[in-house]
N, C-alpha and C positions, 0 to 999 in steps of 0.2 A: 462375436468374440466374448469369451468369458471375462469376468472382472478380475483377471489376474493382476498381481502387483508388478513390481519392477523386475523385468526379465533380463536386463543387461548385466554383463559380467562386471563392468565398472560400478562403483558405488553411486547411488543417487545423490550423494553429497560431495562437494568439492573440498579441497584442502583446508580452506578457511573454516568451513563448518565442522569438519572432523577434528581440527585442532582444538576448537572450543569444546566440542563434545568430549574429547579425550581429557582436556584440562579439568573438566568438571565430573569426570568419571561416568559418563552416560553414553559413550560411543557405541558399545555393543547393543545397548537398548535402542538407541536411535537408529542404528543400522537395521535392526530387525523390524522396527516400526516403519522405517522408510521403505524398505523392500516390500512391505505388505501394502502400504497405502499410496505410494507414489507410482504413477504410471506415465508412459510416454504416449498416451492417447486419452481421449475423453470417454468415460463410461456414460451409459445412457442417462443415469440420474443427473450427472453434471451437465449434460447437453440440455436436458429439460430445464435445469436450474438457470443456466445462462440465458435461455430463450425467454424467460419471464421477467428478467431484470429491466428496469428503466434507467439504470445507471451502473457504472463500473469504474473502479479505480485502475489507473494505468501507470506503468513505470517505463521510462525511456532514458536514453543517455545522449547528451549533446556531443558535438564533435570534439570538444575540449576534455571530455571524459566525466563531466559532472552530470549526475542523475537528476531527473525531475519526476515528481509525482503529479498526475493529472486526473481529470474526471471526464468521462464521456457519458452523455445522456441521450435518451431517445425513447420512443414508445416501446412497450414490450414487444419483442421480436426484432429489435434493431441488432441484437446479437443472435447469430444462428450458427449451426454446425452442419455444413454440407456432408461431412463425414467425420469419423472419430478422430481424425488428425488435423482438422481445420476449424478455426474459429473465424467467422465472418462478421465484420463490423460495418454497419450501414448507418451512418449519421454524419453530421458536420462537427468540426472541432470548435470548441467555445472560443470567443474572442480572448486574446492574450494568453491562451494556453500554450506552453512550450512545445506541445505536439506539432504545432505549425512548423517548427524548425527541426524537430528530432525524428519525425516519422520518415522512414526511407526503406525501400526494398532491401532486404538483407540485414536490416538492423534488428538487434535484440529488443524484446519487449516483454513486459510482465503485466499480468492482470490479477486483480482481486475482485471477484464477484461477491458482493455482500448484500444480504437482505436484512436491513436493520430491524424490521418488524419481528422476524423470527430468530435473529442472531445467527443465521446460517451463513457460511462463507466457504468459497472454493477458490483455489489459486490455479493459475495457468501461466507458464513461462514458455516463450517460443520465439520465432523469428518471423518478421514481416515478409510474406511471400509475394503479394501483389498489392498495388495501390490503384484504385479507380476513382472516378469523380464522386461516386456515391459512398466510398469507404475503402476498406482494405481487408485482406485476408492474412491470417497468421497460422504458421505451421507449428503444431504443438511439440514441445520438447519434454515438458513435465506438467502433470496435472495432479492435484491432490486436494483433499478437504482439510479444513481447519476446525478446531473446537471453538465454541462460542465465548470463550473467556474474554472479559473486559469490554464486551460490546454493549453499548447502551441501546436499549430497544426504543425505536421510534416508528411512528406511523407516518406514511407518506400522505400529506394532506392535499397537495395540489400539484398539477403538472400542466404547463401551458402547451398549446398546440405547436407543431413545428412552424406553422406560418407566423403565429404571434411571436414566437421566440426569435425567428429569423429577423423580423422587423425590429425587435428590441436589441438584437445583437449589433445592429448597425450603429447604435447610439452608445455602446459601452465605452467607457474611458478606462484605459489600461495604465495603472500607475507603476512605473519602474522604480524599484527601491534598492538602495545600497545599505541602508540602515533601517532598523525597526522604529518607525515613528509611533506617535500616540495611537493612530488607527490600527496599525498592525499589532501593537502590544495589547490593545484592548481585546482584539479577536483571540489572540493566543492565550491571554491570561484567563479567559472564561471558557476555553475549549475543554471538552471532555473526550474529544476524538480527533485524531489526525491520521494521515496516511504517510508512509515513508517508503521511498524508492532507493534501492542500493543496487550495485552491480559488481560482478566479477566476470570478466570476459577474457578467457584464456585464448591463446593463439590457435588452438586446434578446434575451437568451438565445440567442446565436449558437451554432452547432454546435461551435465551438472552445472555448467556455467551459463551466464546470461544475466538478465535483469529480474529483480524481485520487487514487488510492491506489497507492503504489509500494513495492517491496521494497528494502531495503538490507542488505548483508551484508559481513562482514569477519572477521578473526581475533578471538577473545575479547579485549576491551580496546580494540577499535576505536572504541567509544563512550566518550569520556572525561567524567568527572564533575568539574567545576570546584568546585562547591559544592552545597548541597542543593536548588538549583533551576536549575542550568545544565549543559547537555550540549553537547559538541562532537563532530562526526562528519566524517571525511574524505569528500570527494566525488571518486570515482574516474572515470576515463574511461568513458563509456557510449555510448548510441546517438545522442547529439547532438541529441535532441529537446528536452531540458531542460523536460520537463513539470512536474516538481516545482519546480525553481528558477525557472522562468518564472512559475509561480503566486505564488511567494514575493515576487518583486520587485514584483508588483502588489498583493499581499495578504499582508503579512508575519506570517502565522499558520500553525500546523501542529498536527496531532495525530499522536502516535506510539503504536504498540502493540508492547509487548515480551511474549514468551511463554517460559515454561519448558517445553521439549519433553519433559522427563522427568516433571515433577510436574503439568503442566497449569495452572500459575498464569498469570494474565493481568494486565498492567499497562497501563492506558490513561492517557495524559497529553495535555494540550493547552496551547498557549501561543504566545508570540511566536517568530518565526524570523528569522534574518538570515544573509546570505552573506558570508563572509570571502574576498575576491577575491585579496588579496595580503598579503605580510608574512612575517616570519621564522617565525611560528607554523606556517605551512603545511608547512614543511620538516620539522617534527617528526613529521608523520604520513606514514608510508611510502606512496608512490604517490599521495598526494592532489594533485589539481589546484587545489582550493580547499576551503574548509571550510563546513559548515553548523552554525550555533550555535542552540541551542534554550533558551528561558527559560520555565520551568514557570509556568502559571497555576493549574491544578488537575488532579486526576486521580483514578483509582479503581484499587484493586488487589483482585482476587478470587482467593483461593488455591484451587487445584485446580478451576478453573472448567471446564476442558476435559475432555471424555470421551476425547479422543485422546491417545495416547502415541507417541513416535517413538524411533527408534534414535539412537545417537551419530552425529555428523555426519561426512561425508566432505567435507573442505573443497574449495571450488572451485579448479580448476587456475589460474584467472585470478589468484587471490591469490598463488600460487606464482610466477607470471610477474611480478607486481608486485615481489615480494621479489628475484627474480633481476635484473630490470632496474635496480632501485635499487642493488643491490650492484655492478653492472657500471659504474656511473657514476663 
C-alpha cells in the first residue's frame, strides 16, 4: 500500500478540533495538513519505529469518563504490528497503573511512541480488539507523526530484565492521593516533561473520535502549582491540530503523567481541565499563546516504578527560541 494520506470523506478532525482551528484562523491549513499526514493505517516507517521502542505513553478512560495517561515498558519488540491496521502490545502493566482498570475489549485507547534520544514521536489512536494473558491488540483508527518541538533529548542509561522487574513490582507501594503533597509537588515543580491524555468519544465511534495522549515539555517550573490540587501549564505554538485542546472543549477532563527520569518514580493524576484563552495571566508565562489549567480529582504515586533510567536532559532548541523571541519584543 502506498503512503497515501487521509482517504475518508469525513474530516480527520472532530468538532472540538475544528472549532479551535476556526477560532484561530488555521482550519483550512490544518485540514490540508491533516489529510496529507493522518492515516487510518500504519505506514512501514511507523511500524519499524514502534518495534524498536522500549516504552510508550498510553491514554485510556475509566468508566466514570475521566482519562488517565500511563506508560508501558518492555524490551524492544514488545510492540509489534502483525499488519498495517494492528498494534500488538506484549508486556505486563506496571503496579498502580490505571490501565489495570481501564483496559477492556472495545475501549478507546491512544498511544504516543516517543524516542527521547532522537526527539522523534508518532501517535496512534484506536480501539482495543483483543486482550490476552501476554498483552493486547489494538485496531488502528488514526496514525500520524509529530514534530520534535519541546522534547528534551535524553539517553536511555539502564533497563532491568523482565525477571528482575517482576520481582521488584511485587514490592511496590502505591500511594493513593486526593491532594498534592510535598512529594508530588516536588516531582511536578522540577518536571520538564509530562504526558496528557484527553478524550472525545462520540456515540457513532467516528474515526476522528477517541482517546489522545500527547507530550508537553518546557523548562523546569513550566508547570505551576497554585494550591494542593491546581496546576497551570503554558500552551505553546504547535502543529495547529489542537488534538488535546479540541478534546477538552468537548469533554473538560484530562489525565496527566509525570515521571522522574533519574529515580523512576511515576505520578498519575486525573481531573478537570479548562483552557484560559485570554487575560493578563498568560503574559506571565514566557511564550504561552494560552494556558491549560488542571484541577485534581485523584491520583496515584508509585516510587521507583520504572525499570528505566535516563541521562540529564538536553533542552529543546525550541525553548531557546521562545526565550529569544520574547526578549526581542
